[in-house]
C-alpha positions in Angstrom: 62.7 34.7 0.3 63.9 32.5 -2.5 67.5 32.7 -1.3 66.4 31.6 2.2 64.5 28.6 0.8 67.5 27.6 -1.3 69.7 27.8 1.9 67.3 25.4 3.6 67.9 23.0 0.7 71.6 23.4 1.3 71.1 22.5 4.9 68.9 19.5 4.0 71.6 18.1 1.7 74.6 19.0 3.9 73.1 17.8 7.1 71.8 14.7 5.4 75.3 13.7 4.4 77.5 15.2 7.1 75.8 13.8 10.2 75.5 10.2 9.1 79.0 10.2 7.6 80.9 12.0 10.4 79.0 10.8 13.4 77.8 7.5 12.1 80.5 6.1 9.8 83.6 7.9 11.1 82.9 8.3 14.8 80.7 5.4 15.7 82.0 2.8 13.2 85.7 3.8 12.8 86.9 5.7 15.8 85.1 3.5 18.3 86.8 0.3 17.1 90.2 2.1 17.3 89.7 3.0 21.0 87.8 6.3 20.4 84.6 5.3 22.2 84.9 8.4 24.3 84.6 10.5 21.2 81.4 8.6 20.3 80.0 9.1 23.8 80.8 12.8 23.7 79.2 13.3 20.3 76.1 11.1 20.8 74.0 14.2 21.2 74.8 15.2 17.6 73.4 11.9 16.3 70.4 12.2 18.6 69.8 15.8 17.4 70.1 14.8 13.7 67.7 11.8 14.2 65.0 14.1 15.7 65.6 17.0 13.3 65.5 14.7 10.3 61.9 13.7 11.1 60.8 17.3 11.2 62.7 18.2 8.0 61.3 15.2 6.1 57.7 16.1 7.2 58.1 19.7 6.0 59.5 18.5 2.6 56.7 16.0 2.2 54.1 18.7 2.8 55.8 21.2 0.5 56.3 18.6 -2.2 52.6 17.5 -2.0 51.3 21.1 -2.3 52.1 21.5 -6.0 54.1 20.1 -8.9 56.0 23.4 -9.0 57.0 23.0 -5.4 58.1 19.5 -6.0 60.2 20.5 -9.1 61.8 23.4 -7.2 62.6 21.2 -4.2 64.0 18.5 -6.5 66.3 21.0 -8.3 67.6 22.6 -5.1 68.1 19.3 -3.3 69.8 17.7 -6.2 72.1 20.7 -6.7 73.1 20.9 -3.0 73.4 17.1 -2.7 76.1 17.1 -5.4 77.9 20.1 -3.8 77.8 18.6 -0.3 79.1 15.3 -1.5 82.0 16.9 -3.3 82.8 19.0 -0.3 82.7 16.1 2.2 85.0 13.7 0.3 88.3 15.4 1.4 87.0 15.6 5.0 86.0 11.9 5.1 89.3 11.0 3.4 91.1 12.3 6.5 89.5 9.6 8.6 88.8 6.8 6.1 91.5 7.2 3.5 90.8 5.3 0.3 87.4 4.2 1.6 86.1 7.8 1.5 84.7 7.8 -2.0 82.8 4.6 -1.2 81.5 5.9 2.1 80.2 9.1 0.5 78.6 7.3 -2.4 76.8 5.0 0.0 75.5 7.9 2.0 74.4 9.8 -1.1 72.3 6.7 -2.1 70.9 6.5 1.4 70.1 10.3 1.3 68.3 9.9 -2.1 66.3 7.0 -0.7 65.3 9.2 2.3 64.3 12.1 0.1 62.3 9.9 -2.2 60.1 9.0 0.7 59.1 12.7 0.9 57.8 12.6 -2.7 60.9 14.2 -4.2 62.6 11.9 -6.7 66.3 12.8 -7.0 
């Protein structure tokens, strides 16, 4: 059961960085201005899915973190660990699209992710 819960933390962190970076920053902000608006249109459902799923995930995290200090500490550890791993894994992917701006884009999204998670009661 512990492994399954840690895997959920992995998904929270990876999804929390991947979707906004790839579908927001790269597809919507970068590809669209370079004539790739068809790509943005074809992948809009991914952004919509993430927006809806994020609300549910945040609600679950908020409830779990509020249940006990132990829960909050465990969620903090898992989310922080996977946040670092996800960010490191995404830099080379984002570099393909954004080049030298990749580090800055990932760093900005990491900060946005931390702010989002803080609202659930988990301080990264």
